[in-house]
N, C-alpha and C positions, 0 to 999 in steps of 0.2 A: 543203242546202235554201236556196232563193233566196227572199227576202222582197221584195215590191214595195210600196213605200209610195206611197199616193195621199192627199195631203191638200192642201188649199187654203192652209193657214197654214204658213209655214216653221217657226214655233215648235212647232206640233203634230207636224211631220215630225221635228224633232230629238228630241222627247220619245219618240216611238214607236221611233225608232232606238236611243235609249239603252237602253229597256226590252228590246229584242230582243238587243242586244249583251250586256247582263248575264245574260240568260236563257241565251244560248248558251254563255257562259263559266262558268256557275255550277258545271257538273259538273267542269270542269278545276280550278277554284279548290278545290273540296271534296276532290279527289283529291290535292292537293298535300301532300306529306309534310314536315313540319319536322324537320330533322336538326340535332343538336348537334355542331358541329365541335370535337373536343377539341384539334386543332392550334392553336386560337386562344388557348389557355392558355399563357402564357409559362412556359417550363421544363418543360413536360409532354411525355412521350413514352409510346409504347404499353406500355412495360415497367412504368409505374406503376399500370396498371389500365385496365379498359374502362369507358367512360363512355357507351356506346351505350345502356344501360338507360334513361338519362334522356331518350331520344328518345320513349319511351312515356309518354303522360300518365297512364296508368292503372298505372304501375309502383308497387309496394308491396314494401318490404324486410321480411323476417321479423325478428321481435323482439317486445319487450313495449312496449305503448302505453297511456298513461293516458287513457282516452276516456270521453265521455259515452255512456251506453247508452240507446237508445230501443227500446222494444218496442211494435209496432203503433202507432207515432206517439205513444207516451206515455213521457216521460222516467222512467227508473227510478233513475238516479244515476250516480255516477262510480266507475270501477273500473280496475284495471290488467289488460289482456287480452293474452294471448300469441297472436301471429299466426305460424303455422307453415305450410310447405308440406305439403299433403295428398298422400301418395304415390298414392292412387287417383285423384284428379282432376288432380294436378300443378298445383293452384291454391293461392294463399295464402288461408288461411281462419283465422278466429278459433278458438281452441282454449281451452275453458273447463274449469276444475277442477270436481270434484264439488261442492265447496262453493259455487262461483259458480252452477252450475246449480240448486242447491237454494235458495239464499238470494237471489241477485241476479236471477235469471231467473224464480224460482218455477215451474219447469217440471217436467213429468212426463217426464223424459229416460229414454232406454233405457240402463240401467246395464250391459247385457250386452255392449255394444260394448267392444272392447279400447282401453285408454288408450294414448297415446304414451309415448315414453321419459321425458318430463317430467311424466307423470302427469295429462295433460289430455285432453279429448275434443273432436273436431272437431264442429262444430254440424251439419254436413250428415249425420253419421252418428248422432249422439245424439238429434237432433230432426228426424225425417223430415219433409219438406215445409217446413222452415224456410228462409228466404233472409236474406241480409245485404247491406248496402252500407256501405262504409267510406269516410267523408269524411276523408281524411287531412289536408287543409288546415285543417279545423275540429276534428279529432280527435273526430269523432262516428261511432258505430257504430249504425247502423240495422238492427234485427232485425224480420223478420216471421214470427211464430210462430203456427201454427194454434191456434185457441182451445181445441181439445180437449186440447192439451198444456201448457196452463197451469192452475195452481190458481187456485180463486176467491180473489179479493183484495178486501178492502174498500177503497174509494177513500179516499185520504189516510192509510191505515195505515202506520205505520213499525214495523219489527221492533224489538222491545225490545233486541235484541243490537247494534243500531245507536245506541242511546242512549249518551250520554256523562254520566258521573256528576260530572264536573268535577274541578278540581284540589284537592288537599289544602291547606288554608290555615287560618291563625289570624288573627282580626281582632278589632278593638275600636273601637266607635263611641261617642263621648261628646258630651253637650251641657252646657255649663255657663254660668251667668250669676250675677252678683252686683250688688247695688245697695245705696246707703246714702242715708238721708234724715235731714235734720236740721231741727228746728224749735225755735222759742223760745217757751216758755211757763212763765213763772216760773223761768227758767234755760235752759241749753242742754241740749237732748235729742237723742239720735242713735239711729238704728235701722238695723241691718245684716241683710241677708237674702241667702242664697246657695242656689242649687239646681243640682244635677249628676244627669244621667241617664246610665246606662251600659248599652250593648247590645254583648255580646261573644259570640263563638262560634268553633267549630272544625269544619272540614269534613274527613271522612276517608272516601272512597269514597261510598257511599250513605248513611253516617251523618252527621247534623248536630247538633251540641251547641250550645245557645243559653242565654244567661243575661241576664235583664233586671232592673235594680235602679236606684234613685235614692237621693240623699243630700240632705237639707235641713239648713240652718243658719240660726239667727236669734239676734240679740242686741239687747236693748233694755234700756239702762242696765246694771245689774249682772246682769240675768237672760240666761242663755245656754241655747239649746236646740239639740240636734242629733239627727238620727234617720237611720238607715240602713234603708231599706225594700227587701226582696227581693220583687220582683213575680213572677217565675217562672223556673224552671230546668228545661229539658226536653231530651230527645233525640229526634230524628225520623229516620225511615228509610222510603224509597220501597220499595214491594212491586210491582214491575212484573207478577208473575204474577196479582195480584188487582186491578191498576190502583187500588191504595190506598196510603195513607200511615199509618204507624204512629207514634204519639206516646207517649212514656214520660216521666212526671214531672208537672210543674205546667203546666197550660194552661187555655184557655177553650173553651167550646162556640162553635159557629159563630154562634148567635144568629138564625138565618134564620126559625125558627118562634116561638121564645120569646126573652126577653132572655138575653144571654150569661152563663153561669155558670162560675165558676172551679172547678176540680177538681184533684185530685192522684191520678193513677193511670194507667191504660192506655186509650188511645183509638185507634180505626182509622176512617178515612173514606175514601170513594172520592174519586179525584183525576181530574177531568175532563180535566186536561191530558194524561193517558196514553191517552185514547181518541181515535178517529178523529173528524174534525170532524163527521161526520154523526151521531154519538152524543152530542155535547156538548149536552145538553138538561138542563133543570132537573130533569126527572123522574128522571134517572139519579143525582142527587147524594143520597147517604145518609150518615148518621153513626151509628156504634155504638161502645160502649166501656164500660168499667167505671170508675167514679169514686167518690171519697169527697168530698162537698161540704164546704167549709170555712166 
C-alpha cells in the first residue's frame, strides 16, 4: 500500500508519517515471540534440563499453592490448593478436596465424579460451568461459579469451625497502692492505708476461669484492720451452636434494663460477637439464667 502525504506544514507531515509507520509495524511487533536462550546461563548445558517452558508467559507448574480464593469477585479466604494436569483436557487445573468444596467454596458439587489418585476433584468436572483464572504472580485464584451451584450464605458469616479458641494460658493482674499520712495534734499521729486488687484467670480451650478479689489494710495508732474481699469467682464457656456464652459461679447481670445484680448460679446469654454483622442489633440481645441473689 502506498501512502501519499499532502500537508502544507512540515511538522504535520512528520506527524502523519509517524502514525502510518507505527500502524504498519504494529502487526509485526505483536507477532514477535520472546525466547529465553538458556545458552546465556554460565555452566548450563542441555543435559541439565529444558528451560523452553519459561518462554510461555502462561506456564504453570503442577503442585500445591497457598492462594487467596475469590468466588464471583468476592474474597473467601486463603487455602492450599493442589494444581494437577487434567488428563481429559490436558490443562493444569485446580483440584479441590471434598472438604474444600463443602466448607471453603460452599458449593453443591457433583460427588459422583471420580476423584484423582490424591483424592481431589477437578473443578471443571465437579462444578459444571465453573471457570477459573490463576494469577500466579499474586497467588490469587479467581473462580466463577454459577449461582445455582452455591449455597445461600449470609454476608459476613464466618463458619464456627474457623474460629480460634486461643492459647491455653495462666495469668494474674494486680493493682497495689499504699500511702501514709502524719499530723501533729497533741502528739505525733500516723495513719497507714494499703489497697491491693487481684484479677487472675486460666484459659483452656473454650473454658475461661476467672477470679477477682481485693485486700485492704489500715493502721491508725494502735488499731489495725485488714480484710480480704472475694468479689467473684466464675467459669465461662462459649457455645457456638447457640451463639451464646455460659457462666457458672458468681457473676453480675448485664444491667441493661435494671441495675446490675450479683448472683451465684448458672447464667446463659446471647453473644452478638458470634453473629454476622447484619444481625448485630440490640433486639437480638437476651439474657436468661438461674440465680440465687445474695
